[in-house]
N, C-alpha and C positions, 0 to 999 in steps of 0.2 A: 471422441472424434477422434479418428487415425489424421495426422500430419499428410498434407498432399501434396508428392514429390513425383518430381520429371525424371524418366528413365532409371529409375530403379531396377537395380535386378530380381527375376523371380523370387531369388531367394531371400533378400530385402522386406519385401512387400510380404513375405511370410512372416518371419518374424515380428515383424510389423501388429500384421495382422493376431500372431498369437499374445504379442503382449496387450496390448488391445482386450484380447477376450479373456484374459487373466485377472487385469485390473477391474474388470466387471463381477470379477467372483470374490474378490481379495475385501476383507471389513474396511469401510471407509477410515476416512482418517481419524476420527472421533474417538474410534474403536480402538486404540492405541496400544491400549492400555493390558485389550484382553489378549488372550495367547491364541495362536495360531490355529491349532485345533477347534476354536470356540468360531470358525467361520460362519457360521449361522444364523440366523434373523428372520429378519421377515420373510424375504423368497425361499430361503433354502432352511428344511425342518433342521430341528438337532433330533438327533435321534439315540434314545435311550432303553434301556429293554423294556422289550414288548411295545413300544408305541416310539409317537416324537412328537416335539412341540415346537412353538415357533415366538420368535422373541422381541420385541420391539422397543426400544428407548428413546428416551427424550432426547428432541433434537438438538438441542444446545449441553449434552452431558458428556463430559472432558473422556470418557471411556476409565476412566480410573476409580473418581471420588463412589464410595459405595452405593446403592443405593435399594429402595423396596422398591417391592414388586406388587403387583395386580395380575392373580392369575385367573382369566376367565376361560370359564369350561360352557361350550357351546350345545345348543338346545341340537333335540331329533335331526337328525340329515343335516346337520352342521358341520361347519371344516374350520380348521385351524387357519388358513390360508384364505378362506371367508372373510372371517374375522378381524387380519391383518387388511384388508380392500376397506375397514371401514373406521372413514377416517375420524369420528367421533373417537374411536379410541385414542387414537393417534395424537387428537387433541387434549385428550383427557391425560395421557401420559406425559406430555408436555406444560399440562397445566399444574401437574402436581408432583412433577421431578420423577417420575418413578418407572422401572422398567412395566410394560404389558406383559403377559406371558399367554399363549391359547393351545392348550393342549389339544392333541386331537383325538375324540375318541373313537374306537376300534369298530366301524364299520358304521360310523357319523351318529354313533350312541353311547350310554353309559351304562355300564354292569353289575348297577346297585342291587339289593338283594330285593325280590320282589318286580325286576325289571324283565321284561318280556323276552332279555336277551341275554344271554350269559355266553360273551365271547373272551375275557380274561380277569385274570384278577385285580380290579380296579387298586385298591390297597395298596399293593404290591406296586404298582403300576404310580402314584402319586408318591410313594415314599421315593422311588428312583426319580421322582421329577425334581422333588424336592435336594433330593442328594447331587443332585446333577449339576442343577441352576448355580446352588452354593459354591460347587465347585470348579464350575468353566465360567462363570461371571464372578462381577465383583456385587452379588448381591448380599441385604441384610438379612442372615435367618432369623430372623427376630421381627423386623418389617412386611414377612408376605401374606398377604389375603386371597383367600379363594373367594370366587364370584361366579354364578352360573347363570343360565336363564333354563327353564323349562328341565325338559331333563337333567339341564347341567347344574340346574338349582337343586334337583334333587340328590344330584351326584353327591351336591356340598352337604346338603344333611347327611347324605352319609359318614362322608368323609370326619366332618365333627363329633358325628356321634363313633364312629369306632377309630379313629387318628389322627383327633380331637389335637393334637400338639405339633401334627406338621404345620398348621396357620396362626398366626396370628389373631383371627378373628376369621370372620365369616361373612357375605352377603346372598344368599341364594335370590332368586329373582324366580317367581312363579312358578315353584318348585318344593315341592316336602318328601317327606317319606311316601312312599310306596305301601302296600298293605303286603304281610302283617306287619304292623306297623310296631317295632323295638317296645318291648314290655321297659327297658332302662339301656342307658348308652354306658358300656365303661370307660369313655373320656369323663374328664369335668365338662360341668358346663361351661359352655366355648363363649366369647362374645361373637354375639350372632344379631346377624339388621338384614331383617326379610323384611320383603317388598309385594305385594300382590295384588293386584284388579279384580273390584267385588264384581265386575262385568266380563269377568275372563272364561269363558266357555272352554275353551282348550283343557287347562288346566282350571277346575273352579274351586274355590277355598272348599267347600263340601263336600269335595273328591268325584270320581265318578268311574265307571266300570271300563277297561280296554278291555274288550272280547268277550272271552267266557271264562278265562283264567286268571286275569289281573287286575288290580283296582289302584286307581289315586286315593290316598289318602285324605281323610280331611284335616285341613292344614291346623287349624284346631287340635284335633289328636295329636298329634305331629308336635306341635309347640308344648304340648301337657307331659310328653315324654321329658321335655328339659325342666318343665317348672316343679314337675312333682321330686328332681333329682336335687333341684336347689331349694325344694321346701318353699315353694310359692304359690300363691293358690290358682286354679286355674282359673281364666280372664283371657278376652280376647275381643280387639276392637269390633262398633259394629256397623259401624257406618264409616264411609268416604266423603271428603268435602267436595263441591261442586268441580274445585281446581288443588290442586296439588296433594300431597299427604296426610293422613290421620293416623297419628302412630304413639301406638303406647309401647313403654317400656318397663319392664322389671329389672330390678338388678338382686343378683345375689345377696345375701347378707351374712354369708360365713365363705364368700370366696368372693373372686375376680369375675361372675360371670354376668353377662346382661343378652338379655333376650327383649327386642325391638320389633314388634309387626307393626309395619304399613303402609296402610293400605288406600287405593286411588278407585276413582270412579272409571277409568279406562280399561280395556281388556287383556289380553292376555299381548303383552310387551316389556320390551327391554328397555331405558335408557341410562345413556351413561351418565348423565347426574343423580340418578338414586346411586351407582357407582358408587363416583364422588363422596356422595353424602356419608356412606358409610364405613368410605375410607377416612374422611375429617375426621365422624365423630370415635372410627376404632384408635387413630391419634390420640385426640382428646380419653379417650377413657385408658390410653395405656400409657399417657405422656409425654407422647415424643416430639411435642412442639416444649417442651421443657426445658 
């Protein structure tokens, strides 16, 4: 709030207004350890090659201590701005003590193989994203997890397949590969934690056609790509409980990969608790708390 002064000259009032406006644009005191060129966050997008993202830090962060980060990819016609308004993500960042990052999909969508629109090279974009995040902010390069919903979840599967070293783990929700399902993936078997609803009709477990040219894949077929690479049997959970999740976990015998599929009785939905569960499972897998 601008202080009230009687009989101030017009010039003085203008200076006060300018100072107040600039203070609104400046990073908060808690971000004192961040350089001046990092003055972007929840309200102001961070610009990178071919796109942008927004970032939220936990409320009690000192601005200096290195953090892990959860990178969430919105669904079709979604936006990073809308995700930043979701208080469930703010509470998640506070509970876990991590940064929450929301990249912006070009045209409100993601351009992975098989998707209806090809608007940019997403793999270059996410390489630029991780590079910018870890240079602009004090984030721990080995504690980044990618998650996403619907088409964002499908993009997560594709990053794990083709640029698996970008993130320590992957937690897609209600989205897998689209046809044609890759015969194999060049990346190592990831730590992947997938959640899907058995009553999902937007992205059904068995897949479905989108128009005459595109098709969402069967999630079991997507999983089989990783099972084959890991030398694991083809298996998929058959039912979901009335409440909560039913999960099937397979672990790579000759590597560090883990493949977990969790089903719930609901439809096309995303919950912060599922992302939190994946973060904690990934941390336990990689010994973050030891």
